[in-house]
Rosetta silent file (secondary structure, phi, psi, omega in degrees, C-alpha in Angstrom):
SEQUENCE: XXXXXXXXXXXXXXXXXXXXXXXXXXXXXXXXXXXXXXXXXXXXXXXXXXXXXXXXXXXXXXXXXXXXXXXXXXXXXXXXXXX
SCORE:     score description
SCORE:     0.000 S_00000001
   1 L     0.000  127.053 -175.808  -40.277  -21.016  -23.932 S_00000001
   2 L   -77.824  163.979 -175.583  -39.289  -23.753  -26.268 S_00000001
   3 H   -65.026  -40.522  178.339  -38.436  -27.318  -25.250 S_00000001
   4 H   -61.748  -38.902 -177.943  -34.727  -26.928  -26.168 S_00000001
   5 H   -65.609  -46.806  175.977  -34.532  -23.715  -24.142 S_00000001
   6 H   -62.825  -37.792  173.129  -36.041  -25.480  -21.051 S_00000001
   7 H   -57.732  -50.222  179.964  -33.619  -28.347  -21.424 S_00000001
   8 H   -62.777  -39.747 -179.794  -30.682  -26.013  -21.501 S_00000001
   9 H   -67.562  -39.039 -179.190  -32.012  -24.114  -18.549 S_00000001
  10 H   -69.915  -41.110  179.275  -32.496  -27.285  -16.442 S_00000001
  11 H   -63.694  -39.528 -175.527  -29.012  -28.571  -17.381 S_00000001
  12 H   -71.179  -41.335  177.601  -27.380  -25.249  -16.571 S_00000001
  13 H   -60.180  -40.620 -176.758  -29.296  -25.128  -13.225 S_00000001
  14 H   -74.718  -32.199  177.568  -28.405  -28.689  -12.222 S_00000001
  15 H   -73.031  -35.350  177.601  -24.758  -28.024  -13.036 S_00000001
  16 H   -74.612  -32.398  179.386  -24.655  -24.921  -10.914 S_00000001
  17 H   -86.206  -36.201 -176.304  -26.444  -26.447   -8.003 S_00000001
  18 H  -123.535   16.787 -176.684  -25.095  -29.913   -8.047 S_00000001
  19 L   -69.944  -25.348 -177.448  -22.094  -29.700  -10.291 S_00000001
  20 H   -70.817  -19.775  179.191  -19.664  -29.851   -7.453 S_00000001
  21 H   -70.747  -30.150 -178.548  -20.567  -33.408   -6.724 S_00000001
  22 H   -81.908  -18.474 -173.247  -19.195  -34.519  -10.043 S_00000001
  23 H   -93.773   -9.337 -179.367  -15.897  -32.593   -9.583 S_00000001
  24 L   -73.260  133.081  172.645  -15.074  -34.239   -6.238 S_00000001
  25 L  -128.464  165.617 -179.187  -12.203  -36.704   -6.157 S_00000001
  26 L   -82.733  149.436  177.486  -10.518  -38.477   -3.377 S_00000001
  27 L   -77.582  142.008  176.515   -7.144  -36.986   -2.088 S_00000001
  28 L   -69.644  135.226 -176.489   -4.115  -39.026   -2.795 S_00000001
  29 L   -84.415  -16.169 -177.972   -2.999  -40.714    0.429 S_00000001
  30 H   -86.072  -17.208 -174.857    0.637  -40.847   -0.510 S_00000001
  31 H   -62.213  -53.350 -175.447    1.147  -37.076   -1.006 S_00000001
  32 H   -62.211  -38.569  174.830    1.108  -36.061    2.675 S_00000001
  33 H   -61.115  -42.720 -179.538    3.519  -38.923    3.596 S_00000001
  34 H   -72.170  -27.956  178.183    6.026  -37.987    1.005 S_00000001
  35 H   -77.613  -28.818  179.052    6.045  -34.321    2.085 S_00000001
  36 H   -78.540  -26.417 -173.075    6.476  -35.379    5.726 S_00000001
  37 H   -55.674  -57.360 -177.836    9.333  -37.774    5.066 S_00000001
  38 H   -64.466  -32.929  175.634   12.129  -35.268    4.492 S_00000001
  39 H   -67.184  -36.145 -173.787   11.086  -33.141    7.534 S_00000001
  40 H   -72.776  -22.481 -173.295   10.935  -36.146    9.793 S_00000001
  41 H   -84.618  -18.542 -179.132   14.481  -37.170    8.821 S_00000001
  42 L   -73.905  128.024  176.111   15.993  -33.690    9.847 S_00000001
  43 L   -89.649  142.665 -176.723   17.540  -33.844   13.227 S_00000001
  44 L   -79.026  126.796 -175.942   17.023  -30.708   15.286 S_00000001
  45 L   -76.133  140.606  170.734   20.316  -28.851   15.897 S_00000001
  46 L   -69.275  145.801 -179.309   21.099  -27.838   19.479 S_00000001
  47 L   -78.146  143.738  178.861   21.039  -24.144   20.028 S_00000001
  48 L   -81.041  166.707  177.741   24.381  -22.452   20.686 S_00000001
  49 H   -59.583  -45.818  177.199   25.038  -20.314   23.671 S_00000001
  50 H   -60.540  -37.390  176.928   25.002  -17.224   21.558 S_00000001
  51 H   -66.748  -40.922  179.370   21.656  -18.147   20.078 S_00000001
  52 H   -69.586  -35.680  179.765   20.173  -18.704   23.523 S_00000001
  53 H   -64.857  -49.139 -176.727   21.586  -15.277   24.811 S_00000001
  54 H   -59.593  -40.301  178.075   20.102  -13.550   21.735 S_00000001
  55 H   -67.196  -35.834  179.506   16.727  -15.171   22.429 S_00000001
  56 H   -66.562  -41.505 -178.468   16.786  -14.130   26.091 S_00000001
  57 H   -65.571  -40.091  178.020   17.621  -10.520   25.006 S_00000001
  58 H   -63.385  -39.982  178.572   14.796  -10.562   22.450 S_00000001
  59 H   -63.794  -45.649 -177.100   12.400  -11.841   25.128 S_00000001
  60 H   -59.988  -35.595 -179.797   13.540   -9.071   27.521 S_00000001
  61 H   -87.690   -4.296  174.694   12.865   -6.456   24.859 S_00000001
  62 L    68.301   38.157  179.467    9.440   -8.068   24.079 S_00000001
  63 L   -86.843  144.120  177.089   10.269   -8.486   20.329 S_00000001
  64 L  -137.318  159.050  174.148    8.023  -10.580   18.152 S_00000001
  65 H    63.194 -130.900 -178.062    7.836  -11.558   14.501 S_00000001
  66 H   -65.508  -38.566 -179.318   10.064   -9.894   11.908 S_00000001
  67 H   -64.929  -38.920  179.996   11.580   -7.594   14.457 S_00000001
  68 H   -64.507  -49.303 -179.489   12.597  -10.528   16.683 S_00000001
  69 H   -59.556  -42.555  177.044   14.085  -12.392   13.739 S_00000001
  70 H   -69.540  -38.518  176.116   16.107   -9.437   12.624 S_00000001
  71 H   -60.532  -46.580 -179.081   17.357   -8.743   16.141 S_00000001
  72 H   -62.625  -41.338 -177.105   18.381  -12.345   16.701 S_00000001
  73 H   -62.534  -49.106  178.402   20.114  -12.464   13.289 S_00000001
  74 H   -61.203  -43.309  179.593   22.147   -9.323   14.046 S_00000001
  75 H   -63.591  -41.731  178.452   22.878  -10.445   17.536 S_00000001
  76 H   -70.076  -31.792  178.527   24.147  -13.885   16.443 S_00000001
  77 H   -69.917  -41.705  177.924   26.299  -12.187   13.729 S_00000001
  78 H   -59.828  -44.466 -173.215   27.868   -9.857   16.420 S_00000001
  79 H   -70.115  -31.081 -176.197   28.538  -12.875   18.687 S_00000001
  80 H   -85.619  -18.696 -179.673   30.195  -14.881   15.920 S_00000001
  81 L   -77.369  125.438 -178.805   32.457  -11.944   14.867 S_00000001
  82 L   -69.930  145.405 -179.130   35.801  -12.057   16.692 S_00000001
  83 L   -83.344    0.000    0.000   36.723   -8.870   18.601 S_00000001
């Protein structure tokens, strides 16, 4: 093996084994704060009576996930529609 081949092999091995140390950077400290600011400003809306009833019905049926979301959406739409 020639000298240049050895140098290339050593450089390649060192980049593979320790190359991640060179790529590390510190995370920006302002990014999480800027993402949190709009969410923190939102005031939580109080639930309506229809929403609470639909939630109770979904609990009674044991619905979770997408099925619960679909059921509550349909239930609230029915409650909002005048008879």
